[in-house]
C-alpha positions in Angstrom: 0.1 -0.1 0.0 1.0 3.5 -0.8 0.0 6.7 0.9 -1.4 9.7 -1.2 -2.0 13.2 0.2 -5.4 14.6 -0.9 -5.4 18.2 -2.1 -8.2 20.6 -3.1 -7.5 23.2 -5.8 -9.4 26.1 -5.8 -8.8 28.6 -8.5 -11.6 31.4 -7.4 -9.2 32.3 -4.5 -6.7 35.0 -4.9 -4.3 33.6 -5.2 -5.3 30.3 -6.5 -4.5 27.6 -3.8 -4.3 23.9 -3.0 -5.8 22.8 0.5 -4.5 19.8 2.0 -7.7 17.6 2.9 -6.3 14.3 4.2 -4.4 11.3 3.2 -5.5 8.0 1.8 -4.0 4.6 1.0 -4.1 2.4 -2.0 -2.1 0.5 -4.4 -2.2 3.2 -6.9 -3.8 6.7 -6.6 -6.3 5.7 -9.5 -7.3 2.7 -7.3 -7.5 4.6 -3.9 -9.6 7.2 -5.9 -12.0 4.7 -7.1 -12.3 2.7 -3.9 -12.8 5.8 -1.5 -14.2 8.4 -3.6 -17.4 8.9 -1.2 -14.9 9.2 1.7 -12.7 11.7 0.1 -15.6 13.8 -0.8 -17.3 13.7 2.6 -13.7 14.5 4.2 -13.3 17.6 1.7 -16.9 18.9 2.8 -15.9 18.4 6.3 -12.4 20.5 5.9 -13.7 23.2 3.6 -17.0 23.6 5.4 -19.0 23.0 2.0 -22.6 22.5 2.4 -25.0 20.1 0.8 -25.8 22.9 -2.0 -22.2 22.5 -3.3 -22.4 19.4 -5.6 -20.2 16.4 -5.4 -18.8 16.6 -9.0 -17.5 20.0 -8.3 -15.8 18.9 -5.4 -14.3 16.0 -7.4 -13.2 18.4 -10.1 -11.0 20.1 -7.6 -9.5 17.1 -6.0 -6.0 15.6 -6.6 -3.9 13.0 -5.0 0.0 14.0 -4.6 2.4 11.2 -5.5 6.1 11.8 -5.8 5.9 12.5 -9.6 3.3 15.0 -9.8 -0.7 15.1 -9.3 -3.4 12.8 -10.2 -6.8 14.3 -10.9 -9.9 12.7 -9.4 -12.0 13.9 -12.3 -10.0 12.2 -15.0 -9.4 9.1 -12.8 -13.2 8.0 -12.3 -13.9 9.6 -8.8 -17.4 10.4 -10.1 -17.8 8.0 -13.1 
């Protein structure tokens, strides 16, 4: 198992920022995203104080997992597929 930090990117802030949400384990970032998508979105809601009116797919669009060679987008890697 590998450990990945979960980040949320907000381009609407000045300056645009990444926020650390939590960490997650998985064999690969893609597997971790698929297996724990609901947990990740729930945790992002808690950390960022987002209400139910903020749709899950918008949260997913801003989520990334950090690995040693870059970022892995949740949107591209089936978090909400």
